[in-house]
LOKEBA-681081 format. One record per residue: x negated, y, z of N, C-alpha, C in turn. Coordinates in steps of 0.001 Angstrom, whole numbers, padded with zeros to 6 digits, always signed. Example, Ala and Ser with C-alpha at 12.3 -4.5 7.8 and 13.67 -1.06 7.14 Angstrom:
# residues 2
-013190-005690+007800-012300-004500+007800-013200-003300+007800 -012850-002250+007080-013670-001060+007140-012900+000030+007870 
***
This chain:
# residues 367
-000805-001217+000000+000000+000000+000000-000844+001276+000000 -002137+001169+000260-002970+002364+000291-002998+003036-001066 -003124+002242-002145-003163+002797-003488-001839+003491-003811 -000750+002837-003455+000561+003398-003752+000788+004708-002997 +000403+004772-001741+000580+005989-000968-000236+007140-001536 -001463+006852-001932-002323+007894-002514-001717+008419-003807 -001218+007500-004633-000616+007911-005893+000632+008746-005636 +001382+008357-004596+002598+009091-004253+002281+010534-003860 +001261+010702-003016+000860+012055-002597+000374+012862-003795 -000414+012236-004677-000926+012927-005855+000210+013361-006762 +001202+012485-006923+002328+012808-007775+003114+013988-007217 +003340+013987-005911+004046+015107-005293+003282+016409-005502 +001967+016363-005407+001147+017549-005618+001318+018090-007032 +001298+017185-008025+001456+017598-009422+002836+018182-009647 +003876+017521-009088+005229+018019-009259+005404+019372-008593 +004780+019538-007454+004836+020834-006785+004192+021920-007629 +003101+021568-008288+002435+022543-009149+003341+022959-010298 +004108+021998-010829+005039+022321-011896+006081+023325-011429 +006526+023182-010201+007569+024050-009677+007069+025455-009399 +005848+025611-008920+005396+026923-008463+004513+027639-009467 +004221+027019-010600+003272+027645-011520+003748+029023-011965 +005041+029156-012287+005547+030415-012764+005568+031462-011661 +005830+031046-010418+005915+031993-009312+004559+032569-008969 +003512+031790-009143+002187+032247-008738+001520+033106-009802 +002132+033205-011009+001521+033991-012075+001642+035476-011770 +000719+036262-012266+000777+037706-012127+002056+038201-012785 +002894+038971-012094+004196+039347-012649+004082+040305-013822 +005135+040323-014647+005191+041239-015783+005432+042659-015297 +004847+043636-016001+005039+045047-015680+005643+045814-016852 +005805+045135-017996+006197+045803-019220+007667+046191-019267 +007944+047504-019326+009275+048037-019572+009117+049361-020306 +009820+049523-021434+009735+050742-022248+011128+051068-022764 +011333+052308-023193+012604+052727-023771+012315+053494-025055 +013050+053177-026141+012770+053801-027426+013651+055034-027652 +013553+055625-028855+014279+056856-029152+015789+056645-029199 +016223+055413-029413+017646+055100-029446+018168+054654-028077 +017346+054860-027041+017694+054483-025665+017893+052986-025493 +017185+052201-026296+017163+050753-026094+015988+050418-025191 +016261+049591-024184+015255+049242-023185+014705+047859-023489 +013386+047741-023494+012716+046462-023671+011949+046149-022391 +012033+044902-021940+011262+044514-020764+010898+043040-020844 +009833+042686-020155+009323+041315-020142+009621+040659-018805 +009998+039374-018861+010127+038610-017618+008934+037674-017451 +007873+037984-018135+006599+037277-018176+006500+036386-019405 +007574+035682-019776+007525+034809-020945+008462+035264-022056 +009561+035900-021717+010539+036358-022700+010617+037877-022687 +010784+038479-023867+011005+039915-023969+012499+040138-024224 +013125+040936-023368+014554+041199-023427+014823+042616-023926 +016043+042806-024458+016446+044147-024874+017832+044474-024314 +017963+045686-023786+019253+046222-023370+019590+047348-024346 +020672+047197-025123+020980+048228-026104+021628+049432-025438 +021915+050467-026233+022435+051700-025648+023881+051583-025198 +024474+050390-025370+025804+050116-024828+025729+049221-023586 +024506+048851-023186+024319+048045-021995+024311+046558-022222 +024376+046115-023502+024387+044683-023796+022970+044113-023716 +022831+042984-023028+021542+042324-022850+021370+041214-023877 +020193+041147-024496+019904+040084-025467+018426+039738-025428 +018099+038573-025948+016709+038146-026055+016103+038750-027317 +015031+039511-027155+014381+040132-028310+013263+039255-028852 +012486+038659-027962+011479+037690-028375+011553+036485-027450 +011764+035327-028032+011995+034123-027246+010772+033759-026415 +011030+033203-025250+009953+032794-024369+009406+031425-024708 +008141+031241-024436+007464+029958-024580+006776+029666-023252 +007033+028508-022687+006484+028161-021388+004957+028210-021409 +004378+029034-020535+002924+029155-020469+002353+030306-021259 +003184+030960-022096+002726+032138-022836+003193+033389-022111 +002264+034175-021602+002604+035318-020764+002466+036633-021517 +003439+037512-021314+003425+038872-021847+003579+039807-020657 +002526+040521-020309+002545+041349-019103+002973+042780-019381 +002404+043418-020400+002639+044828-020663+003249+045027-022049 +003948+046165-022215+004568+046522-023483+004338+048001-023763 +004234+048344-025051+004168+049744-025461+004997+049927-026723 +005309+051193-027050+006042+051547-028266+005267+052597-029033 +005400+052576-030376+004821+053657-031172+005923+054646-031571 +005582+055627-032383+006531+056676-032742+007687+056151-033586 +007486+055017-034254+008545+054422-035074+009341+053387-034297 +009141+053336-032995+009831+052400-032104+009450+050945-032347 +008284+050711-032925+007758+049352-032995+007209+048966-031624 +007459+047732-031231+007065+047251-029913+005753+046484-030011 +004849+046714-029061+003562+046032-029028+003420+045279-027702 +002838+044096-027799+002580+043302-026613+001366+042427-026816 +000850+041879-025735-000300+040976-025785+000086+039644-025168 -000241+038567-025860+000001+037214-025344-001239+036688-024639 -001030+036024-023514-002093+035289-022827-001575+033876-022596 -002249+032904-023180-001781+031520-023111-002929+030606-022710 -002644+029684-021806-003654+028711-021396-003332+027352-022000 -004333+026734-022631-004200+025396-023193-004932+024415-022284 -004212+023718-021400-004891+022815-020464-005594+021658-021153 -005071+021203-022293-005695+020074-022988-007095+020422-023476 -007307+021693-023822-008612+022126-024322-009325+023045-023334 -008666+023289-022176-009243+024119-021121-009738+025459-021662 -008829+026172-022316-009206+027464-022888-008034+028428-022810 -008376+029709-022807-007385+030782-022817-007292+031352-024221 -006075+031589-024684-005851+032208-025987-005287+033609-025780 -005804+034560-026521-005336+035941-026470-004824+036360-027843 -003779+037169-027836-003212+037654-029096-002573+039014-028854 -002503+039820-029905-001813+041111-029864-000814+041129-031000 +000432+041502-030720+001472+041457-031730+002264+042757-031786 +002997+042886-032909+003855+044047-033155+005202+043535-033636 +006291+044124-033098+007631+043761-033529+008410+045012-033892 +009049+044990-035061+009897+046097-035470+011209+046041-034686 +011999+047131-034674+013293+047096-033986+014223+046015-034537 +014003+045601-035792+014822+044547-036387+014364+043159-035985 +013250+043065-035292+012780+041770-034804+011740+041096-035669 +011155+041801-036638+010116+041217-037484+008786+041276-036747 +008165+040127-036553+006929+040027-035773+005727+039794-036670 +004652+040523-036391+003364+040288-037040+002283+040330-035977 +001229+039553-036186+000103+039529-035259-000974+040495-035741 -001358+041416-034859-002504+042276-035124-003791+041551-034765 -003679+040655-033805-004762+039752-033443-004139+038379-033265 -004449+037470-034186-003898+036120-034100-004438+035423-032862 -003684+034465-032287-004153+033771-031075-005563+033210-031244 -006428+033565-030316-007828+033149-030391-008423+033061-028990 -009415+032186-028825-010122+032109-027542-011391+032941-027564 -011591+033699-028649-012775+034544-028769-012382+035897-029367 -011566+036695-028644-011107+037978-029192-012233+038994-029267 -012108+039891-030217-013087+040970-030355-012936+041945-029201 -014032+042527-028780-014026+043430-027642-013188+044668-027931 -012408+045074-026937-011699+046345-027024-010335+046306-027675 -009899+045192-028223-008589+045136-028863-007502+045098-027790 -006504+045976-027912-005438+046042-026915-004192+046655-027532 -003155+046811-026712-001906+047405-027185-001883+048913-026979 -002887+049458-026289-002898+050882-025960-003659+051668-027017 -002979+052632-027683-003593+053397-028769-003300+054880-028600 -004239+055696-029077-003986+057131-029109-003484+057528-030496 -003273+058820-030713-002702+059284-031975-003646+059081-033156 -004920+058809-032894-005892+058585-033958-006105+057108-034265 -005399+056260-033569-005527+054828-033813-006604+054149-033002 -007236+054882-032078-008223+054253-031203-007519+053390-030155 -008086+052238-029850-007553+051347-028826-008316+051536-027519 -007602+051328-026399-008211+051469-025085-007913+050212-024269 -008943+049673-023654-008791+048451-022867-009609+048560-021590 -009146+047836-020582-009862+047769-019303-010508+046401-019204 -011801+046378-018974-012535+045126-018810-012945+045002-017342 -012434+043949-016699-012694+043768-015278-012550+042301-014926 -013107+041954-013814-012948+040618-013263-012646+040792-011781 -011383+040592-011433-010967+040835-010052-011458+039787-009079 -012089+038737-009592-012663+037722-008713-014091+038101-008307 -014897+038467-009291-016280+038829-008986-016404+040265-008493 -015477+041155-008942-015503+042561-008565-016889+043167-008794 -017414+042884-009965-018753+043394-010288-018684+044766-010948 -017784+044922-011928-017635+046200-012600-016245+046299-013214 -015779+047522-013421-014512+047794-014090-014757+048906-015098 -014507+048596-016375-014847+049515-017459-013617+049860-018283 -013514+051122-018689-012507+051563-019652-013210+051728-020992 -012786+050946-021993-013457+050908-023296-012565+051512-024384 -013220+052088-025400-012522+052624-026568-013001+051885-027824 -012048+051451-028650-012366+050787-029909-011781+051613-031056 -012635+052111-031941-012192+052924-033061-011638+052025-034169 -010889+052598-035123-010334+051786-036208-011375+051029-037019 -012629+051501-037042-013669+050788-037790-014338+049694-036968 -013872+049480-035722-014390+048387-034900-015497+048766-033947 -015868+050030-033890-016916+050458-032967-016359+050551-031549 -017061+049962-030585-016599+049925-029205-017579+050681-028310 -017060+051613-027526-017889+052388-026609-017209+052469-025250 -018007+052776-024244-017479+052931-022891-017001+054368-022704 -015744+054510-022237-015206+055832-021937-015601+056237-020526 -015383+055322-019589-015695+055603-018188-015767+054292-017428 -016386+054380-016261-016455+053209-015392-017837+052623-015294 -018046+051897-014207-019325+051248-013958-019123+050158-012931 -019942+050157-011908-019805+049147-010873-018484+049310-010140 -017999+048208-009595-016714+048179-008891-016746+049128-007701 -015696+049940-007562-015618+050870-006448-014648+051990-006741 -014779+053085-006042-013901+054236-006256-014746+055498-006212 -014832+056172-007360-015569+057428-007425-015112+058201-008647 -014856+059487-008464-014559+060353-009599-015874+060777-010232 -015769+061248-011462-016982+061665-012151-016836+061551-013650 -017947+061706-014325-017970+061704-015789-018538+060384-016302 -017785+059712-017154-018290+058522-017829-018739+057421-016891 -020009+057052-016995-020566+055947-016216-020649+056254-014724 -020583+057529-014350-020664+057888-012938-019367+057569-012199 -018286+057426-012949-016995+057115-012332-016916+055633-011990 -016118+055311-010996-015935+053915-010594-014446+053620-010445 -014055+052437-010901-012692+051943-010742-012716+050666-009919 -011545+050342-009353-011391+049086-008636-010627+048089-009524 -009377+047804-009195-008580+046858-009979-007461+047619-010670 -007600+047817-011969-006612+048565-012746-005485+047622-013164 -004250+047949-012743-003100+047102-013036-002021+047807-013843 -002255+049061-014200-001270+049784-014988-001923+050911-015756 -001372+051223-016958-001924+052267-017798-000786+052946-018544 -000882+054272-018735+000137+054999-019478-000464+056287-020024 +000127+056773-021133-000304+058022-021727+000497+059178-021164 -000182+060296-020899+000491+061510-020495+000792+062371-021711 +001654+063352-021526+002008+064259-022621+000809+065064-023092 -000197+065203-022230-001389+065973-022574-002448+065127-023273 -002128+063862-023579-003075+063022-024298-004130+062376-023435 -003946+062404-022116-004891+061745-021227-004280+060437-020728 -005150+059565-020233-004713+058278-019714-004544+058347-018200 -003498+057708-017727-003255+057596-016307-003344+056119-015930 -004063+055833-014851-004300+054457-014434-003795+054215-013021 -003152+053068-012831-002833+052592-011484-003985+051708-011060 -004831+052228-010197-006075+051578-009811-006009+051174-008347 -005746+049890-008117-005551+049385-006756-004446+050194-006082 -004722+050984-005061-003698+051803-004418-003913+053288-004696 -004549+053602-005834-004794+054989-006221-004296+055238-007641 -003969+056489-007922-003607+056902-009277-004714+057786-009809 -005262+057426-010975-006406+058121-011565-006025+058696-012929 -006624+059798-013298-006419+060399-014624-007756+060443-015344 -007736+059987-016609-008965+059921-017395-008805+060757-018657 -009611+061806-018791-009623+062615-020003-010372+061868-021097 -010158+062282-022329-010774+061580-023456-012283+061789-023531 -012815+062753-022779-014258+062907-022714-014876+062064-021610 -014030+061255-020910-014539+060361-019876-014509+060912-018473 -013943+062112-018284-013861+062695-016942-012725+062019-016166 -013055+061503-014985-012089+060774-014161-011780+061581-012907 -010480+061728-012616-010050+062465-011431-008971+061659-010711 -009057+061593-009405-008059+060905-008599-006932+061868-008249 -005698+061492-008586-004534+062314-008267-003991+062001-006887 -004071+060735-006501-003619+060325-005168-004322+059031-004805 -004854+058960-003612-005576+057770-003159-004920+057187-001911 -005199+055911-001668-004706+055222-000469-003196+055391-000292 -002451+055094-001369-001008+055277-001312-000325+054314-000349 -001029+053273+000057-000461+052380+001064-000434+053039+002441 -001078+054197+002572-001111+054903+003854-000342+056217+003805 +000325+056482+002637+001035+057745+002485+002514+057503+002207 +003353+058339+002751+004798+058273+002536+005313+056862+002774 +004880+056257+003854+005206+054852+004108+006548+054701+004824 +007566+055374+004321+008892+055215+004893+009571+053963+004367 +008878+053254+003450+009487+052040+002897+008515+050873+002915 +007657+050812+003899+006756+049672+004006+007575+048406+004152 +007189+047376+003429+007978+046146+003417+008054+045497+004793 +006975+045616+005564+006961+045000+006876+006689+043510+006847 +006464+042957+005667+006206+041532+005557+004745+041244+005850 +004497+040270+006693+003125+039900+006993+002428+039333+005765 +003213+038746+004862+002622+038132+003677+002581+039082+002489 +002895+040374+002680+002913+041309+001563+001511+041462+000985 +001454+041637-000304+000182+041779-000993+000412+042543-002284 -000642+042713-003082-000520+043425-004348-000834+044888-004167 -000677+045638-005256-000976+047051-005221-000077+047798-006175 -000575+048896-006737+000164+049652-007732+000117+048914-009067 +001206+048993-009815+001260+048285-011101+001683+049246-012215 +002940+049168-012664+003375+050003-013784+003386+051473-013444 +003174+052310-014476+003054+053750-014267+003646+054473-015472 +004258+055651-015215+004776+056485-016296+004678+057943-015883 +004719+058848-016876+004558+060280-016629+005676+061016-017335 +006298+061984-016666+007369+062741-017311+006822+063955-018042 +007727+064723-018640+007320+065845-019478+006658+066963-018687 +006897+067032-017376+006301+068083-016552+004971+067668-015944 +004568+066414-016143+003306+065937-015600+003433+065201-014295 +004649+065036-013793+004837+064246-012579+004623+062766-012903 +004003+062055-011983+003647+060656-012189+004529+059768-011317 +004981+058661-011902+005786+057678-011187+005082+056335-011288 +004918+055661-010163+004170+054409-010158+004875+053395-009274 +004885+052143-009750+005491+051056-008991+004518+050581-007924 +004983+050600-006695+004198+050140-005555+004727+048762-005167 +004149+047747-005723+004632+046378-005531+004573+045962-004066 +003496+046309-003418+003286+045867-002043+004358+046391-001103 +004759+047647-001280+005678+048290-000344+007106+048418-000882 +007424+047679-001959+008779+047612-002505+009362+048993-002782 +008643+049815-003547+009119+051169-003797+008507+051738-005068 +009083+052839-005539+008496+053636-006609+008068+054965-006005 +006830+055340-006256+006250+056555-005685+006161+057634-006765 +006461+058844-006363+006313+060002-007251+005167+060863-006756 +004328+061315-007694+003224+062225-007389+003429+063459-008251 +003776+064582-007656+004039+065775-008459+002742+066478-008839 +002883+067537-009611+001700+068229-010133+000855+068859-009040 +001443+069062-007861+000690+069619-006734+000039+068537-005888 +000272+067264-006253-000320+066157-005512+000539+065645-004378 +001771+066157-004241+002657+065695-003184+003167+064297-003495 +003129+063424-002500+003539+062024-002668+004876+061807-001964 +005820+061163-002683+007111+060865-002081+007647+059554-002630 +008482+058893-001851+009145+057670-002274+010514+058038-002830 +010804+057594-004073+012079+057989-004675+013015+056812-004907 +012471+055605-005030+013302+054416-005218+012784+053322-004305 +013696+052637-003648+013334+051531-002777+013987+050251-003284 +013351+049134-003025+013894+047828-003388+013974+046967-002146 +015055+046208-002043+015235+045330-000889+014664+043958-001210 +014222+043213-000203+013733+041859-000427+014815+041005-001112 +014436+040149-002057+013065+039774-002404+012459+040606-003530 +013135+041697-003968+012663+042430-005133+011561+043426-004794 +010635+043579-005762+009564+044564-005670+009360+045178-007049 +009221+046511-007154+008999+047149-008452+007651+046759-009051 +007653+046506-010352+006407+046216-011065+006190+047133-012256 +007267+047681-012832+007132+048526-014008+008105+049683-013984 +007732+050776-014647+008589+051961-014715+008484+052595-016093 +009586+053218-016537+009585+054003-017762+010637+055082-017622 +010593+056085-018508+011490+057224-018377+012008+057653-019739 +013298+058042-019806+013843+058537-021063+013670+060048-021156 +014100+060623-022265+013887+062042-022504+014700+062926-021562 +015744+062377-020981+016581+063145-020075+016068+063115-018638 +015006+062365-018406+014442+062306-017070+015007+061216-016199 +015746+060277-016798+016227+059120-016049+015115+058086-015957 +014932+057508-014792+013861+056547-014556+014430+055132-014575 +013697+054206-015234+014104+052813-015307+013026+051972-014636 +013456+051084-013755+012528+050341-012911+012691+048843-013167 +011578+048175-013464+011542+046720-013563+011110+046170-012216 +011919+045244-011683+011626+044668-010372+011598+043150-010472 +010678+042545-009749+010543+041097-009732+010993+040561-008386 +011794+039513-008430+012234+038873-007194+011273+037764-006807 +010508+037986-005754+009497+037010-005350+009323+037044-003852 +009473+035875-003234+009248+035745-001797+008048+034837-001575 +006943+035356-000992+005759+034524-000772+006086+033307+000076 +005466+032140-000151+004384+032043-001132+004812+031559-002510 +006046+030992-002657+006321+030340-003928+007744+030498-004469 +008527+031409-003937+009911+031509-004375+010078+032660-005354 +010438+032336-006593+010610+033316-007660+012074+033324-008083 +012704+034505-008102+014127+034570-008414+014444+035393-009646 +013436+035725-010439+013699+036437-011685+013736+037945-011516 +013534+038698-012601+013481+040157-012522+014851+040805-012702 +014894+042088-012393+016070+042892-012688+015606+044270-013155 +016507+045003-013813+016229+046363-014279+017253+047291-013641 +016764+048373-013037+017651+049355-012431+017359+050744-013002 +018405+051554-013059+018298+052930-013561+018471+053897-012400 +017491+054795-012268+017555+055847-011267+017798+057155-012016 +019052+057620-012003+019427+058809-012764+018906+060078-012111 +018890+061149-012890+018394+062420-012371+019224+062921-011196 +020514+062538-011181+021367+062968-010077+021207+062110-008831 +020271+061129-008877+020012+060287-007727+020824+059013-007681 +021689+058805-008682+022524+057602-008693+021708+056410-009170 +021794+055291-008440+021021+054096-008748+021967+052975-009158 +021728+052412-010354+022574+051331-010858+021709+050192-011377 +022232+048970-011284+021552+047795-011818+022061+047526-013227 +021145+047446-014189+021517+047241-015589+021481+045781-015992 +020574+045002-015424+020460+043588-015794+019692+042852-014719 +020070+041596-014515+019348+040717-013605+019161+039375-014285 +017935+039007-014602+017657+037728-015233+017755+036637-014174 +018457+035567-014533+018775+034543-013565+020280+034478-013397 +020953+035523-013893+022404+035565-013900+022948+035525-015326 +022098+035116-016273+022524+035133-017676+022505+033743-018285 +022395+032696-017460+022311+031346-018007+023523+031013-018867 +024710+031540-018503+025918+031197-019225+026307+032265-020246 +025451+033242-020441+025759+034293-021405+025461+033814-022809 +025856+034628-023775+025632+034279-025175+024568+035191-025766 +023542+035491-024949+022446+036336-025436+021794+035688-026628 +021580+036451-027683+020994+035898-028898+019609+036482-029119 +018801+035775-029869+017430+036193-030117+017338+036997-031401 +016574+038095-031361+016362+038916-032532+015079+038545-033271 +014298+037640-032697+012986+037352-033253+013115+036696-034627 +012213+037064-035559+012267+036548-036916+010923+036003-037373 +010158+035497-036420+008843+034969-036786+008834+033445-036811 +010034+032832-036808+010112+031388-036917+010087+030662-035606 +010063+031384-034469+010045+030735-033169+011432+030204-032835 +011485+029210-031963+012752+028635-031531+013507+029627-030662 +014811+029775-030940+015634+030663-030146+015873+030061-028773 +016049+030927-027775+016363+030484-026418+017526+031315-025910 +018596+030692-025489+019723+031422-024947+019502+031767-023484 +018599+031041-022831+018319+031322-021421+016956+030794-021048 +016041+031715-020771+014703+031299-020359+014760+030580-019024 +015499+031138-018094+015576+030530-016771+016129+029126-016861 +017198+028945-017628+017789+027627-017764+016845+026636-018383 +016087+027062-019404+015156+026159-020074+014039+025726-019143 +013507+026680-018366+012424+026348-017444+012907+025381-016370 +014100+025650-015817+014634+024775-014772+014854+023370-015311 +015443+023270-016521+015711+021957-017079+014426+021170-017294 +013392+021832-017818+012142+021133-018079+011498+020652-016793 +011583+021438-015736+010955+021052-014476+011763+019981-013750 +013089+020041-013868+013898+018978-013295+013595+017659-013980 +013436+017727-015318+013105+016508-016051+011756+015956-015614 +010782+016854-015401+009446+016413-014980+009499+015763-013607 +010277+016367-012706+010398+015804-011357+011067+014439-011408 +012143+014339-012183+012861+013067-012290+011960+011969-012834 +011206+012295-013865+010304+011314-014459+009236+010891-013457 +008669+011865-012724+007625+011534-011760+008131+010669-010627 +009310+010991-010105+009863+010194-009018+010210+008778-009468 +010717+008651-010682+011020+007321-011227+009749+006488-011342 +008666+007150-011792+007399+006440-011935+006885+005964-010582 +007010+006831-009575+006559+006459-008239+007372+005285-007705 +008693+005359-007871+009560+004275-007384+009244+002959-008080 +008965+003018-009374+008644+001806-010120+007363+001169-009613 +006347+001998-009321+005073+001480-008830+005246+000846-007452 +006011+001533-006577+006247+000990-005240+006984-000340-005319 +007998-000412-006197+008778-001641-006348+007909-002782-006818 +007036-002521-007772+006148-003577-008290+005176-004042-007215 +004650-003110-006416+003718-003480-005369+004380-004368-004325 +005588-004003-003954+006306-004792-002961+006671-006180-003501 +006995-006241-004800+007362-007510-005415+006201-008484-005397 +004994-007922-005509+003807-008779-005485+003539-009328-004086 
***
């Protein structure tokens, strides 16, 4: 029975990994709104769209294990995203960058590859230059902001060894950058650990607010297991900055004078991960439902109107029985419900594993 017991424990471990793999992944932060007031957001594997009438639909079908964290839009309302996929059979990571028209036509700007060219990303300026952050949050050796020109030339804009320091170019230091957005003035704004940083195109880095976990803490989660930092970020027409504070379940506003305030709060298990704003100044918040260490309940989107009214526009996990249709036209399989598909696949895996264990135990006892 020793062999059977060991196999049983191993099987339970594998099945447990199947159940918690999605919960332990870095949550999606991507939420944007186009000129027609259509909202696009990622639930990590599927990209959803809320039209200007409030109807929810699948814009790009999800694939288990393919993650889409961030989203951007260009002036023609084309949507850009980056895929990160792990192939366990070959023990490699695949990276890709794609573009989708509002009609759902998908093209790859960078086809899936385990050897991507340096500096390719979804973040572009008006001249077509790409901007990417190169960092390793495990080694914490250095964090660099890179620029890639249309001809493929890659240079460092700012950053050096891991840390926190304002300055010019290489003299500046970043920690863990988890969010990026363009300001109306053509500068980049970064959510860097628990600080908000502004980077001019000449490489000058300035901190707008630091140690936000110690400021305006009227909405601290109070959870002993709370973790994470600042994630999604957006800037309004007046230069005020809004950033999702995942750790403290809130959205923080930093005005042009540097004043910090909490404007939106989320109740457990939800925590804000992404923010975007329409032309009228209404704020849209992407929130992920996650209770440490392994309970994931799907994201939701809420609208914080200029008049202070807060409404929920969509909650993924409540659409299994809906007739959401896919707009994608790149030949991928349509999915009416990402949550339902993931649950079904994992239930099947658990059932198969338990049957296998029971069969082995029965054979051992028969002998």
